[in-house]
A tleap script that builds the chain and sets N, CA, C and O, in Angstrom:
source leaprc.protein.ff14SB
mol = sequence {
  NMET SER ASN LEU LYS ILE PRO VAL ALA VAL
  ILE THR PHE LEU ALA ALA GLN LEU GLY GLY
  ALA VAL TRP TRP ALA SER GLN VAL ASP GLY
  ARG VAL GLY ASN LEU GLU GLN GLN SER LEU
  ASN ILE ALA LYS GLU ASN ARG ARG TYR ILE
  ARG GLU VAL ILE MET PRO SER TYR ASN ILE
  SER ASP SER TRP ASN ASN PRO HIE TYR GLU
  ALA TRP LEU LYS ALA GLY GLY TRP LYS ASP
  GLY THR CLYS
}
set mol.1.N position { 83.160 158.430 230.399 }
set mol.1.CA position { 81.843 158.782 230.881 }
set mol.1.C position { 81.734 158.646 232.397 }
set mol.1.O position { 80.898 159.304 233.016 }
set mol.2.N position { 82.560 157.810 232.995 }
set mol.2.CA position { 82.482 157.630 234.440 }
set mol.2.C position { 82.999 158.856 235.179 }
set mol.2.O position { 82.671 159.038 236.352 }
set mol.3.N position { 83.782 159.687 234.546 }
set mol.3.CA position { 84.324 160.894 235.176 }
set mol.3.C position { 83.467 162.126 234.893 }
set mol.3.O position { 83.887 163.250 235.169 }
set mol.4.N position { 82.258 161.918 234.340 }
set mol.4.CA position { 81.379 163.043 234.012 }
set mol.4.C position { 80.831 163.643 235.303 }
set mol.4.O position { 80.116 162.975 236.051 }
set mol.5.N position { 81.161 164.872 235.554 }
set mol.5.CA position { 80.692 165.561 236.752 }
set mol.5.C position { 79.861 166.762 236.329 }
set mol.5.O position { 80.262 167.544 235.467 }
set mol.6.N position { 78.709 166.890 236.946 }
set mol.6.CA position { 77.821 168.010 236.644 }
set mol.6.C position { 78.094 169.103 237.679 }
set mol.6.O position { 78.063 168.836 238.880 }
set mol.7.N position { 78.357 170.317 237.227 }
set mol.7.CA position { 78.639 171.403 238.179 }
set mol.7.C position { 77.450 171.651 239.117 }
set mol.7.O position { 76.292 171.465 238.744 }
set mol.8.N position { 77.768 172.069 240.326 }
set mol.8.CA position { 76.749 172.346 241.340 }
set mol.8.C position { 75.789 173.427 240.852 }
set mol.8.O position { 74.599 173.372 241.162 }
set mol.9.N position { 76.269 174.389 240.111 }
set mol.9.CA position { 75.407 175.472 239.612 }
set mol.9.C position { 74.317 174.923 238.696 }
set mol.9.O position { 73.177 175.385 238.749 }
set mol.10.N position { 74.655 173.942 237.858 }
set mol.10.CA position { 73.666 173.362 236.940 }
set mol.10.C position { 72.621 172.577 237.733 }
set mol.10.O position { 71.428 172.670 237.446 }
set mol.11.N position { 73.059 171.813 238.716 }
set mol.11.CA position { 72.111 171.046 239.543 }
set mol.11.C position { 71.203 171.988 240.317 }
set mol.11.O position { 70.000 171.746 240.413 }
set mol.12.N position { 71.759 173.057 240.867 }
set mol.12.CA position { 70.956 174.039 241.599 }
set mol.12.C position { 69.945 174.710 240.668 }
set mol.12.O position { 68.790 174.909 241.044 }
set mol.13.N position { 70.374 175.055 239.465 }
set mol.13.CA position { 69.477 175.683 238.497 }
set mol.13.C position { 68.320 174.745 238.153 }
set mol.13.O position { 67.164 175.168 238.127 }
set mol.14.N position { 68.627 173.484 237.892 }
set mol.14.CA position { 67.571 172.520 237.544 }
set mol.14.C position { 66.619 172.281 238.713 }
set mol.14.O position { 65.413 172.136 238.516 }
set mol.15.N position { 67.161 172.240 239.924 }
set mol.15.CA position { 66.304 172.063 241.103 }
set mol.15.C position { 65.369 173.263 241.274 }
set mol.15.O position { 64.191 173.102 241.593 }
set mol.16.N position { 65.905 174.461 241.058 }
set mol.16.CA position { 65.073 175.664 241.160 }
set mol.16.C position { 63.984 175.664 240.087 }
set mol.16.O position { 62.849 176.057 240.356 }
set mol.17.N position { 64.323 175.227 238.883 }
set mol.17.CA position { 63.329 175.160 237.807 }
set mol.17.C position { 62.227 174.157 238.148 }
set mol.17.O position { 61.044 174.421 237.933 }
set mol.18.N position { 62.628 173.016 238.677 }
set mol.18.CA position { 61.645 171.996 239.063 }
set mol.18.C position { 60.734 172.517 240.171 }
set mol.18.O position { 59.519 172.325 240.122 }
set mol.19.N position { 61.319 173.171 241.162 }
set mol.19.CA position { 60.521 173.745 242.244 }
set mol.19.C position { 59.551 174.794 241.735 }
set mol.19.O position { 58.399 174.851 242.165 }
set mol.20.N position { 60.025 175.625 240.814 }
set mol.20.CA position { 59.144 176.634 240.227 }
set mol.20.C position { 58.006 176.028 239.433 }
set mol.20.O position { 56.879 176.523 239.463 }
set mol.21.N position { 58.309 174.947 238.718 }
set mol.21.CA position { 57.264 174.277 237.935 }
set mol.21.C position { 56.203 173.672 238.842 }
set mol.21.O position { 55.012 173.753 238.540 }
set mol.22.N position { 56.620 173.064 239.954 }
set mol.22.CA position { 55.663 172.484 240.902 }
set mol.22.C position { 54.811 173.580 241.527 }
set mol.22.O position { 53.595 173.429 241.646 }
set mol.23.N position { 55.441 174.683 241.927 }
set mol.23.CA position { 54.694 175.791 242.521 }
set mol.23.C position { 53.695 176.366 241.521 }
set mol.23.O position { 52.544 176.623 241.874 }
set mol.24.N position { 54.129 176.572 240.266 }
set mol.24.CA position { 53.256 177.129 239.245 }
set mol.24.C position { 52.063 176.208 238.990 }
set mol.24.O position { 50.935 176.681 238.853 }
set mol.25.N position { 52.303 174.900 238.927 }
set mol.25.CA position { 51.220 173.947 238.685 }
set mol.25.C position { 50.200 173.988 239.819 }
set mol.25.O position { 48.997 173.891 239.574 }
set mol.26.N position { 50.668 174.129 241.052 }
set mol.26.CA position { 49.716 174.194 242.172 }
set mol.26.C position { 48.908 175.485 242.124 }
set mol.26.O position { 47.733 175.493 242.489 }
set mol.27.N position { 49.523 176.572 241.678 }
set mol.27.CA position { 48.800 177.838 241.553 }
set mol.27.C position { 47.754 177.776 240.445 }
set mol.27.O position { 46.657 178.314 240.595 }
set mol.28.N position { 48.086 177.124 239.339 }
set mol.28.CA position { 47.150 177.016 238.220 }
set mol.28.C position { 45.914 176.234 238.645 }
set mol.28.O position { 44.796 176.601 238.283 }
set mol.29.N position { 46.100 175.174 239.399 }
set mol.29.CA position { 44.966 174.366 239.847 }
set mol.29.C position { 44.021 175.212 240.711 }
set mol.29.O position { 42.802 175.126 240.564 }
set mol.30.N position { 44.576 176.011 241.593 }
set mol.30.CA position { 43.745 176.879 242.427 }
set mol.30.C position { 43.019 177.928 241.611 }
set mol.30.O position { 41.859 178.234 241.886 }
set mol.31.N position { 43.685 178.481 240.613 }
set mol.31.CA position { 43.052 179.508 239.780 }
set mol.31.C position { 41.935 178.929 238.929 }
set mol.31.O position { 40.908 179.577 238.726 }
set mol.32.N position { 42.126 177.720 238.433 }
set mol.32.CA position { 41.083 177.074 237.639 }
set mol.32.C position { 39.842 176.853 238.498 }
set mol.32.O position { 38.721 177.110 238.058 }
set mol.33.N position { 40.045 176.378 239.717 }
set mol.33.CA position { 38.906 176.191 240.627 }
set mol.33.C position { 38.194 177.496 240.906 }
set mol.33.O position { 36.964 177.537 240.955 }
set mol.34.N position { 38.957 178.564 241.089 }
set mol.34.CA position { 38.376 179.882 241.338 }
set mol.34.C position { 37.577 180.361 240.129 }
set mol.34.O position { 36.473 180.884 240.283 }
set mol.35.N position { 38.124 180.186 238.931 }
set mol.35.CA position { 37.416 180.603 237.715 }
set mol.35.C position { 36.141 179.791 237.503 }
set mol.35.O position { 35.126 180.328 237.059 }
set mol.36.N position { 36.191 178.495 237.821 }
set mol.36.CA position { 34.986 177.671 237.700 }
set mol.36.C position { 33.903 178.172 238.644 }
set mol.36.O position { 32.734 178.238 238.263 }
set mol.37.N position { 34.275 178.526 239.867 }
set mol.37.CA position { 33.300 179.029 240.833 }
set mol.37.C position { 32.736 180.370 240.382 }
set mol.37.O position { 31.533 180.603 240.501 }
set mol.38.N position { 33.586 181.255 239.865 }
set mol.38.CA position { 33.104 182.546 239.368 }
set mol.38.C position { 32.153 182.365 238.196 }
set mol.38.O position { 31.147 183.067 238.094 }
set mol.39.N position { 32.466 181.430 237.315 }
set mol.39.CA position { 31.608 181.166 236.168 }
set mol.39.C position { 30.242 180.664 236.622 }
set mol.39.O position { 29.214 181.064 236.078 }
set mol.40.N position { 30.238 179.788 237.619 }
set mol.40.CA position { 28.980 179.278 238.151 }
set mol.40.C position { 28.170 180.400 238.776 }
set mol.40.O position { 26.954 180.465 238.597 }
set mol.41.N position { 28.836 181.280 239.506 }
set mol.41.CA position { 28.131 182.409 240.125 }
set mol.41.C position { 27.549 183.346 239.071 }
set mol.41.O position { 26.439 183.852 239.236 }
set mol.42.N position { 28.286 183.577 237.998 }
set mol.42.CA position { 27.790 184.440 236.921 }
set mol.42.C position { 26.569 183.805 236.255 }
set mol.42.O position { 25.593 184.494 235.956 }
set mol.43.N position { 26.625 182.494 236.024 }
set mol.43.CA position { 25.490 181.805 235.405 }
set mol.43.C position { 24.251 181.880 236.295 }
set mol.43.O position { 23.143 182.084 235.800 }
set mol.44.N position { 24.434 181.717 237.598 }
set mol.44.CA position { 23.296 181.813 238.523 }
set mol.44.C position { 22.717 183.226 238.520 }
set mol.44.O position { 21.499 183.405 238.529 }
set mol.45.N position { 23.597 184.229 238.509 }
set mol.45.CA position { 23.127 185.611 238.505 }
set mol.45.C position { 22.413 185.944 237.187 }
set mol.45.O position { 21.405 186.651 237.188 }
set mol.46.N position { 22.934 185.438 236.071 }
set mol.46.CA position { 22.270 185.657 234.785 }
set mol.46.C position { 20.888 185.023 234.773 }
set mol.46.O position { 19.927 185.625 234.293 }
set mol.47.N position { 20.789 183.802 235.304 }
set mol.47.CA position { 19.483 183.118 235.339 }
set mol.47.C position { 18.507 183.887 236.217 }
set mol.47.O position { 17.330 184.011 235.877 }
set mol.48.N position { 18.989 184.404 237.348 }
set mol.48.CA position { 18.126 185.182 238.234 }
set mol.48.C position { 17.660 186.463 237.534 }
set mol.48.O position { 16.499 186.848 237.672 }
set mol.49.N position { 18.540 187.122 236.792 }
set mol.49.CA position { 18.178 188.338 236.052 }
set mol.49.C position { 17.118 188.019 234.996 }
set mol.49.O position { 16.145 188.756 234.838 }
set mol.50.N position { 17.318 186.916 234.280 }
set mol.50.CA position { 16.330 186.532 233.266 }
set mol.50.C position { 14.984 186.258 233.918 }
set mol.50.O position { 13.946 186.708 233.431 }
set mol.51.N position { 15.004 185.509 235.038 }
set mol.51.CA position { 13.761 185.140 235.710 }
set mol.51.C position { 13.049 186.354 236.319 }
set mol.51.O position { 11.821 186.436 236.276 }
set mol.52.N position { 13.816 187.301 236.886 }
set mol.52.CA position { 13.193 188.401 237.616 }
set mol.52.C position { 12.979 189.673 236.789 }
set mol.52.O position { 12.149 190.505 237.156 }
set mol.53.N position { 13.714 189.840 235.676 }
set mol.53.CA position { 13.602 191.075 234.907 }
set mol.53.C position { 13.072 190.816 233.497 }
set mol.53.O position { 12.077 191.415 233.088 }
set mol.54.N position { 13.723 189.940 232.769 }
set mol.54.CA position { 13.359 189.723 231.371 }
set mol.54.C position { 12.008 189.039 231.231 }
set mol.54.O position { 11.139 189.514 230.500 }
set mol.55.N position { 11.831 187.917 231.933 }
set mol.55.CA position { 10.589 187.156 231.764 }
set mol.55.C position { 9.347 187.956 232.159 }
set mol.55.O position { 8.355 187.912 231.431 }
set mol.56.N position { 9.357 188.687 233.284 }
set mol.56.CA position { 8.170 189.498 233.604 }
set mol.56.C position { 7.901 190.600 232.573 }
set mol.56.O position { 6.746 190.940 232.317 }
set mol.57.N position { 8.964 191.156 231.982 }
set mol.57.CA position { 8.740 192.240 231.022 }
set mol.57.C position { 8.078 191.732 229.743 }
set mol.57.O position { 7.448 192.513 229.030 }
set mol.58.N position { 8.207 190.454 229.442 }
set mol.58.CA position { 7.547 189.868 228.269 }
set mol.58.C position { 6.356 188.997 228.659 }
set mol.58.O position { 5.819 188.267 227.827 }
set mol.59.N position { 5.953 189.073 229.900 }
set mol.59.CA position { 4.835 188.269 230.427 }
set mol.59.C position { 5.036 186.781 230.161 }
set mol.59.O position { 4.116 186.093 229.719 }
set mol.60.N position { 6.232 186.294 230.432 }
set mol.60.CA position { 6.566 184.875 230.270 }
set mol.60.C position { 6.767 184.288 231.657 }
set mol.60.O position { 7.433 184.887 232.502 }
set mol.61.N position { 6.195 183.128 231.888 }
set mol.61.CA position { 6.425 182.442 233.159 }
set mol.61.C position { 7.299 181.224 232.910 }
set mol.61.O position { 7.541 180.850 231.762 }
set mol.62.N position { 7.773 180.606 233.985 }
set mol.62.CA position { 8.604 179.403 233.860 }
set mol.62.C position { 7.804 178.212 233.361 }
set mol.62.O position { 8.384 177.222 232.916 }
set mol.63.N position { 6.495 178.291 233.427 }
set mol.63.CA position { 5.670 177.136 233.065 }
set mol.63.C position { 4.970 177.303 231.718 }
set mol.63.O position { 3.978 176.621 231.461 }
set mol.64.N position { 5.455 178.185 230.861 }
set mol.64.CA position { 4.798 178.388 229.578 }
set mol.64.C position { 4.987 177.165 228.689 }
set mol.64.O position { 5.997 176.468 228.792 }
set mol.65.N position { 4.029 176.908 227.829 }
set mol.65.CA position { 4.034 175.729 226.967 }
set mol.65.C position { 4.810 176.035 225.686 }
set mol.65.O position { 4.461 176.949 224.939 }
set mol.66.N position { 5.858 175.262 225.448 }
set mol.66.CA position { 6.679 175.429 224.256 }
set mol.66.C position { 6.593 174.137 223.446 }
set mol.66.O position { 7.209 173.143 223.829 }
set mol.67.N position { 5.849 174.118 222.340 }
set mol.67.CA position { 5.682 172.879 221.581 }
set mol.67.C position { 6.985 172.345 220.992 }
set mol.67.O position { 7.145 171.133 220.845 }
set mol.68.N position { 7.901 173.220 220.658 }
set mol.68.CA position { 9.185 172.773 220.105 }
set mol.68.C position { 10.004 172.034 221.164 }
set mol.68.O position { 10.644 171.022 220.877 }
set mol.69.N position { 9.974 172.554 222.384 }
set mol.69.CA position { 10.697 171.904 223.479 }
set mol.69.C position { 10.061 170.551 223.809 }
set mol.69.O position { 10.762 169.569 224.052 }
set mol.70.N position { 8.742 170.515 223.813 }
set mol.70.CA position { 8.046 169.246 224.101 }
set mol.70.C position { 8.365 168.198 223.030 }
set mol.70.O position { 8.584 167.032 223.359 }
set mol.71.N position { 8.392 168.598 221.760 }
set mol.71.CA position { 8.732 167.667 220.685 }
set mol.71.C position { 10.177 167.199 220.812 }
set mol.71.O position { 10.488 166.038 220.545 }
set mol.72.N position { 11.038 168.091 221.212 }
set mol.72.CA position { 12.447 167.737 221.403 }
set mol.72.C position { 12.597 166.719 222.524 }
set mol.72.O position { 13.375 165.772 222.407 }
set mol.73.N position { 11.841 166.915 223.629 }
set mol.73.CA position { 11.884 165.959 224.728 }
set mol.73.C position { 11.350 164.592 224.294 }
set mol.73.O position { 11.918 163.560 224.651 }
set mol.74.N position { 10.262 164.588 223.527 }
set mol.74.CA position { 9.702 163.312 223.067 }
set mol.74.C position { 10.653 162.582 222.126 }
set mol.74.O position { 10.638 161.353 222.057 }
set mol.75.N position { 11.487 163.341 221.394 }
set mol.75.CA position { 12.458 162.735 220.480 }
set mol.75.C position { 13.697 162.230 221.212 }
set mol.75.O position { 14.561 161.603 220.597 }
set mol.76.N position { 13.798 162.488 222.499 }
set mol.76.CA position { 14.929 161.977 223.260 }
set mol.76.C position { 15.820 163.038 223.850 }
set mol.76.O position { 16.767 162.708 224.563 }
set mol.77.N position { 15.557 164.293 223.583 }
set mol.77.CA position { 16.347 165.364 224.177 }
set mol.77.C position { 17.800 165.318 223.752 }
set mol.77.O position { 18.107 165.325 222.560 }
set mol.78.N position { 18.689 165.271 224.721 }
set mol.78.CA position { 20.122 165.285 224.449 }
set mol.78.C position { 20.669 163.918 224.076 }
set mol.78.O position { 21.834 163.811 223.693 }
set mol.79.N position { 19.866 162.876 224.177 }
set mol.79.CA position { 20.356 161.531 223.837 }
set mol.79.C position { 20.697 161.436 222.360 }
set mol.79.O position { 20.049 162.060 221.520 }
set mol.80.N position { 21.721 160.650 222.053 }
set mol.80.CA position { 22.103 160.432 220.649 }
set mol.80.C position { 21.101 159.518 219.973 }
set mol.80.O position { 20.656 158.536 220.566 }
set mol.81.N position { 20.745 159.829 218.745 }
set mol.81.CA position { 19.823 158.992 217.986 }
set mol.81.C position { 18.381 159.268 218.343 }
set mol.81.O position { 18.087 160.090 219.211 }
set mol.82.N position { 17.492 158.578 217.673 }
set mol.82.CA position { 16.066 158.733 217.925 }
set mol.82.C position { 15.508 157.439 218.482 }
set mol.82.O position { 16.081 156.365 218.301 }
set mol.83.N position { 14.401 157.561 219.151 }
set mol.83.CA position { 13.759 156.368 219.733 }
set mol.83.C position { 12.873 155.689 218.724 }
set mol.83.O position { 12.253 154.671 219.033 }
savepdb mol mol.pdb
quit
């Protein structure tokens, strides 16, 4: 086992694979950040469309009284369990 020598081609191949993996991982991180930003922009644009087009066409304002929503808030909203 002490005379085990790894050919230079194998070491070069493994180094290239490692370098490629590091480069790919850095690219994925950037793409994920970009997709998150695009998703946020789409959500903002959808909310603006709802507020400026849909709600006026149904004569709904942002301050309309929704008894189901009020009951949900009194029950704790997103919190687990009931009060």
